N, CA, C, O and CB atoms as a CASP TS submission, in Angstrom:
PFRMAT TS
TARGET T0000
AUTHOR 0000-0000-0000
METHOD Language model
MODEL 1
PARENT N/A
ATOM      1  N   MET     1     205.452-110.282  21.501  1.00  0.00           N
ATOM      2  CA  MET     1     204.720-111.968  22.163  1.00  0.00           C
ATOM      3  C   MET     1     206.162-112.689  22.098  1.00  0.00           C
ATOM      4  O   MET     1     206.904-112.675  21.116  1.00  0.00           O
ATOM      5  CB  MET     1     203.182-113.065  20.849  1.00  0.00           C
ATOM      6  N   ASN     2     206.414-113.319  23.325  1.00  0.00           N
ATOM      7  CA  ASN     2     207.742-114.148  23.888  1.00  0.00           C
ATOM      8  C   ASN     2     207.146-115.512  23.184  1.00  0.00           C
ATOM      9  O   ASN     2     206.127-115.703  22.520  1.00  0.00           O
ATOM     10  CB  ASN     2     208.030-114.230  25.932  1.00  0.00           C
ATOM     11  N   ILE     3     208.426-116.556  23.698  1.00  0.00           N
ATOM     12  CA  ILE     3     208.037-117.426  22.675  1.00  0.00           C
ATOM     13  C   ILE     3     207.211-118.762  23.381  1.00  0.00           C
ATOM     14  O   ILE     3     207.062-119.879  22.885  1.00  0.00           O
ATOM     15  CB  ILE     3     209.418-117.850  21.827  1.00  0.00           C
ATOM     16  N   ILE     4     206.775-118.307  24.583  1.00  0.00           N
ATOM     17  CA  ILE     4     206.241-119.614  25.362  1.00  0.00           C
ATOM     18  C   ILE     4     204.647-118.788  25.063  1.00  0.00           C
ATOM     19  O   ILE     4     203.593-119.277  25.470  1.00  0.00           O
ATOM     20  CB  ILE     4     206.948-119.987  27.439  1.00  0.00           C
ATOM     21  N   GLN     5     204.707-117.706  24.424  1.00  0.00           N
ATOM     22  CA  GLN     5     202.995-117.238  24.041  1.00  0.00           C
ATOM     23  C   GLN     5     202.956-118.191  22.752  1.00  0.00           C
ATOM     24  O   GLN     5     202.094-119.022  22.465  1.00  0.00           O
ATOM     25  CB  GLN     5     202.608-115.179  23.560  1.00  0.00           C
ATOM     26  N   THR     6     204.199-117.824  22.005  1.00  0.00           N
ATOM     27  CA  THR     6     204.215-118.136  20.695  1.00  0.00           C
ATOM     28  C   THR     6     203.819-119.484  20.097  1.00  0.00           C
ATOM     29  O   THR     6     203.312-119.619  18.984  1.00  0.00           O
ATOM     30  CB  THR     6     205.358-117.892  20.359  1.00  0.00           C
ATOM     31  N   ILE     7     204.132-120.562  21.038  1.00  0.00           N
ATOM     32  CA  ILE     7     204.131-121.900  21.520  1.00  0.00           C
ATOM     33  C   ILE     7     202.731-122.098  21.738  1.00  0.00           C
ATOM     34  O   ILE     7     202.003-122.736  20.978  1.00  0.00           O
ATOM     35  CB  ILE     7     205.001-122.160  22.767  1.00  0.00           C
ATOM     36  N   ASP     8     202.415-121.602  22.670  1.00  0.00           N
ATOM     37  CA  ASP     8     201.083-121.643  23.068  1.00  0.00           C
ATOM     38  C   ASP     8     200.092-121.421  22.165  1.00  0.00           C
ATOM     39  O   ASP     8     199.239-122.293  21.992  1.00  0.00           O
ATOM     40  CB  ASP     8     200.892-120.855  23.979  1.00  0.00           C
ATOM     41  N   ALA     9     200.059-120.270  21.484  1.00  0.00           N
ATOM     42  CA  ALA     9     198.954-120.234  20.515  1.00  0.00           C
ATOM     43  C   ALA     9     198.896-121.056  19.255  1.00  0.00           C
ATOM     44  O   ALA     9     197.931-121.156  18.498  1.00  0.00           O
ATOM     45  CB  ALA     9     198.847-118.992  20.114  1.00  0.00           C
ATOM     46  N   GLU    10     199.974-121.580  19.155  1.00  0.00           N
ATOM     47  CA  GLU    10     200.578-122.864  18.112  1.00  0.00           C
ATOM     48  C   GLU    10     199.850-123.963  18.663  1.00  0.00           C
ATOM     49  O   GLU    10     199.172-124.679  17.927  1.00  0.00           O
ATOM     50  CB  GLU    10     202.395-123.249  18.152  1.00  0.00           C
ATOM     51  N   GLN    11     199.934-124.166  19.936  1.00  0.00           N
ATOM     52  CA  GLN    11     199.500-125.662  20.373  1.00  0.00           C
ATOM     53  C   GLN    11     197.607-125.340  20.410  1.00  0.00           C
ATOM     54  O   GLN    11     196.769-126.146  20.006  1.00  0.00           O
ATOM     55  CB  GLN    11     200.391-126.212  22.333  1.00  0.00           C
ATOM     56  N   ILE    12     197.421-124.483  20.781  1.00  0.00           N
ATOM     57  CA  ILE    12     195.832-124.176  21.007  1.00  0.00           C
ATOM     58  C   ILE    12     195.345-124.139  19.382  1.00  0.00           C
ATOM     59  O   ILE    12     194.484-124.987  19.148  1.00  0.00           O
ATOM     60  CB  ILE    12     195.487-122.453  21.961  1.00  0.00           C
ATOM     61  N   ALA    13     195.820-123.139  17.975  1.00  0.00           N
ATOM     62  CA  ALA    13     195.319-123.458  16.980  1.00  0.00           C
ATOM     63  C   ALA    13     195.587-124.896  17.066  1.00  0.00           C
ATOM     64  O   ALA    13     194.484-125.304  16.701  1.00  0.00           O
ATOM     65  CB  ALA    13     195.739-122.730  15.899  1.00  0.00           C
ATOM     66  N   LYS    14     196.209-125.844  17.269  1.00  0.00           N
ATOM     67  CA  LYS    14     196.250-127.217  16.637  1.00  0.00           C
ATOM     68  C   LYS    14     195.349-127.897  17.220  1.00  0.00           C
ATOM     69  O   LYS    14     194.565-128.480  16.471  1.00  0.00           O
ATOM     70  CB  LYS    14     197.478-127.948  16.701  1.00  0.00           C
ATOM     71  N   LEU    15     195.167-128.042  18.641  1.00  0.00           N
ATOM     72  CA  LEU    15     194.611-128.772  19.174  1.00  0.00           C
ATOM     73  C   LEU    15     192.852-128.493  18.857  1.00  0.00           C
ATOM     74  O   LEU    15     192.070-129.443  18.859  1.00  0.00           O
ATOM     75  CB  LEU    15     195.199-128.688  20.486  1.00  0.00           C
ATOM     76  N   THR    16     192.372-126.987  18.581  1.00  0.00           N
ATOM     77  CA  THR    16     190.849-126.884  17.963  1.00  0.00           C
ATOM     78  C   THR    16     190.588-126.955  16.859  1.00  0.00           C
ATOM     79  O   THR    16     189.460-127.065  16.378  1.00  0.00           O
ATOM     80  CB  THR    16     190.217-125.900  18.131  1.00  0.00           C
ATOM     81  N   GLU    17     192.042-126.879  16.067  1.00  0.00           N
ATOM     82  CA  GLU    17     191.405-127.074  14.384  1.00  0.00           C
ATOM     83  C   GLU    17     190.079-128.048  14.205  1.00  0.00           C
ATOM     84  O   GLU    17     189.769-129.142  14.676  1.00  0.00           O
ATOM     85  CB  GLU    17     192.695-127.892  13.314  1.00  0.00           C
ATOM     86  N   GLY    18     189.545-127.266  13.438  1.00  0.00           N
ATOM     87  CA  GLY    18     188.220-128.065  12.836  1.00  0.00           C
ATOM     88  C   GLY    18     187.118-128.385  14.046  1.00  0.00           C
ATOM     89  O   GLY    18     186.127-129.092  13.862  1.00  0.00           O
ATOM     90  N   LYS    19     187.436-127.779  15.250  1.00  0.00           N
ATOM     91  CA  LYS    19     186.333-128.111  16.359  1.00  0.00           C
ATOM     92  C   LYS    19     185.568-127.422  17.058  1.00  0.00           C
ATOM     93  O   LYS    19     186.229-127.016  18.014  1.00  0.00           O
ATOM     94  CB  LYS    19     186.701-128.627  17.202  1.00  0.00           C
ATOM     95  N   PRO    20     184.377-127.008  17.121  1.00  0.00           N
ATOM     96  CA  PRO    20     183.651-125.561  17.313  1.00  0.00           C
ATOM     97  C   PRO    20     184.156-125.506  19.077  1.00  0.00           C
ATOM     98  O   PRO    20     184.765-126.426  19.622  1.00  0.00           O
ATOM     99  CB  PRO    20     181.485-125.572  16.918  1.00  0.00           C
ATOM    100  N   ILE    21     183.733-124.201  19.771  1.00  0.00           N
ATOM    101  CA  ILE    21     184.549-124.228  20.896  1.00  0.00           C
ATOM    102  C   ILE    21     183.324-123.330  21.472  1.00  0.00           C
ATOM    103  O   ILE    21     183.261-122.137  21.173  1.00  0.00           O
ATOM    104  CB  ILE    21     186.272-123.652  20.817  1.00  0.00           C
ATOM    105  N   PRO    22     182.175-124.053  22.459  1.00  0.00           N
ATOM    106  CA  PRO    22     181.456-123.382  22.682  1.00  0.00           C
ATOM    107  C   PRO    22     181.613-122.017  23.215  1.00  0.00           C
ATOM    108  O   PRO    22     182.757-121.580  23.344  1.00  0.00           O
ATOM    109  CB  PRO    22     180.931-123.984  23.153  1.00  0.00           C
ATOM    110  N   ASN    23     180.513-121.232  23.566  1.00  0.00           N
ATOM    111  CA  ASN    23     180.523-120.132  23.985  1.00  0.00           C
ATOM    112  C   ASN    23     180.516-120.456  25.746  1.00  0.00           C
ATOM    113  O   ASN    23     179.674-121.275  26.115  1.00  0.00           O
ATOM    114  CB  ASN    23     179.325-119.320  23.268  1.00  0.00           C
ATOM    115  N   PHE    24     181.308-119.919  26.678  1.00  0.00           N
ATOM    116  CA  PHE    24     180.807-120.230  28.181  1.00  0.00           C
ATOM    117  C   PHE    24     181.168-118.956  28.646  1.00  0.00           C
ATOM    118  O   PHE    24     181.861-118.276  27.890  1.00  0.00           O
ATOM    119  CB  PHE    24     181.527-121.546  29.090  1.00  0.00           C
ATOM    120  N   VAL    25     180.740-118.349  30.071  1.00  0.00           N
ATOM    121  CA  VAL    25     180.786-117.457  30.596  1.00  0.00           C
ATOM    122  C   VAL    25     181.098-117.339  31.977  1.00  0.00           C
ATOM    123  O   VAL    25     180.779-118.481  32.310  1.00  0.00           O
ATOM    124  CB  VAL    25     179.961-117.074  30.306  1.00  0.00           C
ATOM    125  N   PRO    26     181.533-116.735  33.151  1.00  0.00           N
ATOM    126  CA  PRO    26     181.712-116.659  34.729  1.00  0.00           C
ATOM    127  C   PRO    26     180.245-117.295  34.996  1.00  0.00           C
ATOM    128  O   PRO    26     179.138-116.894  34.638  1.00  0.00           O
ATOM    129  CB  PRO    26     182.010-114.894  35.481  1.00  0.00           C
ATOM    130  N   GLY    27     180.571-118.256  35.637  1.00  0.00           N
ATOM    131  CA  GLY    27     178.973-118.916  36.626  1.00  0.00           C
ATOM    132  C   GLY    27     178.457-120.072  35.697  1.00  0.00           C
ATOM    133  O   GLY    27     177.541-120.833  36.011  1.00  0.00           O
ATOM    134  N   ASP    28     179.225-120.119  34.396  1.00  0.00           N
ATOM    135  CA  ASP    28     178.624-121.876  33.800  1.00  0.00           C
ATOM    136  C   ASP    28     179.258-122.789  34.431  1.00  0.00           C
ATOM    137  O   ASP    28     180.388-122.756  34.918  1.00  0.00           O
ATOM    138  CB  ASP    28     178.903-122.382  32.152  1.00  0.00           C
ATOM    139  N   THR    29     178.344-123.767  34.403  1.00  0.00           N
ATOM    140  CA  THR    29     179.251-125.367  34.986  1.00  0.00           C
ATOM    141  C   THR    29     179.876-126.030  34.007  1.00  0.00           C
ATOM    142  O   THR    29     179.158-126.074  33.008  1.00  0.00           O
ATOM    143  CB  THR    29     178.291-126.647  35.614  1.00  0.00           C
ATOM    144  N   LEU    30     180.716-126.467  33.892  1.00  0.00           N
ATOM    145  CA  LEU    30     181.698-127.138  33.103  1.00  0.00           C
ATOM    146  C   LEU    30     181.603-128.620  33.786  1.00  0.00           C
ATOM    147  O   LEU    30     181.735-128.893  34.979  1.00  0.00           O
ATOM    148  CB  LEU    30     183.255-126.371  33.169  1.00  0.00           C
ATOM    149  N   ARG    31     181.339-129.494  32.699  1.00  0.00           N
ATOM    150  CA  ARG    31     181.221-131.022  33.349  1.00  0.00           C
ATOM    151  C   ARG    31     182.633-131.604  32.162  1.00  0.00           C
ATOM    152  O   ARG    31     182.726-131.788  30.948  1.00  0.00           O
ATOM    153  CB  ARG    31     179.114-132.028  33.063  1.00  0.00           C
ATOM    154  N   VAL    32     183.443-131.716  33.219  1.00  0.00           N
ATOM    155  CA  VAL    32     184.755-132.618  32.871  1.00  0.00           C
ATOM    156  C   VAL    32     185.200-133.855  33.408  1.00  0.00           C
ATOM    157  O   VAL    32     185.124-134.221  34.581  1.00  0.00           O
ATOM    158  CB  VAL    32     185.792-131.960  33.095  1.00  0.00           C
ATOM    159  N   SER    33     185.667-134.454  32.447  1.00  0.00           N
ATOM    160  CA  SER    33     185.834-136.094  32.519  1.00  0.00           C
ATOM    161  C   SER    33     187.405-136.728  31.962  1.00  0.00           C
ATOM    162  O   SER    33     187.661-136.728  30.757  1.00  0.00           O
ATOM    163  CB  SER    33     184.520-136.804  31.422  1.00  0.00           C
ATOM    164  N   VAL    34     188.318-137.215  32.911  1.00  0.00           N
ATOM    165  CA  VAL    34     189.279-137.724  32.629  1.00  0.00           C
ATOM    166  C   VAL    34     189.312-139.130  32.430  1.00  0.00           C
ATOM    167  O   VAL    34     188.760-139.859  33.255  1.00  0.00           O
ATOM    168  CB  VAL    34     189.980-137.359  33.355  1.00  0.00           C
ATOM    169  N   ASN    35     190.088-139.763  31.098  1.00  0.00           N
ATOM    170  CA  ASN    35     190.284-141.036  31.039  1.00  0.00           C
ATOM    171  C   ASN    35     191.532-141.432  31.774  1.00  0.00           C
ATOM    172  O   ASN    35     192.535-140.758  31.539  1.00  0.00           O
ATOM    173  CB  ASN    35     190.279-141.419  29.726  1.00  0.00           C
ATOM    174  N   VAL    36     191.627-142.495  32.690  1.00  0.00           N
ATOM    175  CA  VAL    36     192.468-142.589  33.626  1.00  0.00           C
ATOM    176  C   VAL    36     192.715-144.233  33.234  1.00  0.00           C
ATOM    177  O   VAL    36     191.795-145.038  33.088  1.00  0.00           O
ATOM    178  CB  VAL    36     191.893-142.081  35.162  1.00  0.00           C
ATOM    179  N   LYS    37     194.089-144.528  33.105  1.00  0.00           N
ATOM    180  CA  LYS    37     194.403-146.153  32.577  1.00  0.00           C
ATOM    181  C   LYS    37     195.712-146.247  33.587  1.00  0.00           C
ATOM    182  O   LYS    37     196.716-145.541  33.671  1.00  0.00           O
ATOM    183  CB  LYS    37     194.859-146.438  30.510  1.00  0.00           C
ATOM    184  N   GLU    38     195.234-147.530  34.385  1.00  0.00           N
ATOM    185  CA  GLU    38     195.368-148.106  35.627  1.00  0.00           C
ATOM    186  C   GLU    38     196.102-149.952  35.130  1.00  0.00           C
ATOM    187  O   GLU    38     195.444-150.992  35.124  1.00  0.00           O
ATOM    188  CB  GLU    38     193.544-148.005  36.499  1.00  0.00           C
ATOM    189  N   GLY    39     197.688-149.790  34.751  1.00  0.00           N
ATOM    190  CA  GLY    39     197.551-151.367  34.247  1.00  0.00           C
ATOM    191  C   GLY    39     197.057-151.217  32.614  1.00  0.00           C
ATOM    192  O   GLY    39     197.279-150.476  31.656  1.00  0.00           O
ATOM    193  N   GLU    40     196.102-152.626  33.004  1.00  0.00           N
ATOM    194  CA  GLU    40     195.389-152.620  31.424  1.00  0.00           C
ATOM    195  C   GLU    40     194.104-151.815  31.522  1.00  0.00           C
ATOM    196  O   GLU    40     193.560-151.427  30.488  1.00  0.00           O
ATOM    197  CB  GLU    40     194.938-154.277  30.804  1.00  0.00           C
ATOM    198  N   ARG    41     193.431-151.462  33.100  1.00  0.00           N
ATOM    199  CA  ARG    41     192.237-151.351  32.491  1.00  0.00           C
ATOM    200  C   ARG    41     191.923-149.905  32.607  1.00  0.00           C
ATOM    201  O   ARG    41     192.907-149.246  32.943  1.00  0.00           O
ATOM    202  CB  ARG    41     191.208-152.262  33.067  1.00  0.00           C
ATOM    203  N   SER    42     190.872-149.246  32.433  1.00  0.00           N
ATOM    204  CA  SER    42     190.521-148.048  32.084  1.00  0.00           C
ATOM    205  C   SER    42     189.484-147.177  32.370  1.00  0.00           C
ATOM    206  O   SER    42     188.687-146.982  31.453  1.00  0.00           O
ATOM    207  CB  SER    42     190.505-148.108  31.186  1.00  0.00           C
ATOM    208  N   ARG    43     189.327-146.681  33.286  1.00  0.00           N
ATOM    209  CA  ARG    43     188.047-145.869  33.563  1.00  0.00           C
ATOM    210  C   ARG    43     187.908-144.046  33.246  1.00  0.00           C
ATOM    211  O   ARG    43     188.844-143.248  33.305  1.00  0.00           O
ATOM    212  CB  ARG    43     187.839-146.135  35.185  1.00  0.00           C
ATOM    213  N   VAL    44     186.680-143.779  32.961  1.00  0.00           N
ATOM    214  CA  VAL    44     186.226-142.276  33.416  1.00  0.00           C
ATOM    215  C   VAL    44     186.113-141.639  34.413  1.00  0.00           C
ATOM    216  O   VAL    44     184.994-141.755  34.912  1.00  0.00           O
ATOM    217  CB  VAL    44     185.324-142.000  33.205  1.00  0.00           C
ATOM    218  N   GLN    45     187.084-140.720  35.177  1.00  0.00           N
ATOM    219  CA  GLN    45     186.604-140.288  36.277  1.00  0.00           C
ATOM    220  C   GLN    45     186.513-139.061  36.192  1.00  0.00           C
ATOM    221  O   GLN    45     186.072-138.407  37.137  1.00  0.00           O
ATOM    222  CB  GLN    45     187.189-140.625  37.269  1.00  0.00           C
TER
END
């Protein structure tokens, strides 16, 4: 495994630690929202 794959695997393990990941398959619709901060205001887009 090269260094980039190793770093990716470490980061994925760190981010998913203690969080269940739901099963999804091709064709499923996922809803993704992003928190946008503009100055002092923030909103979900």
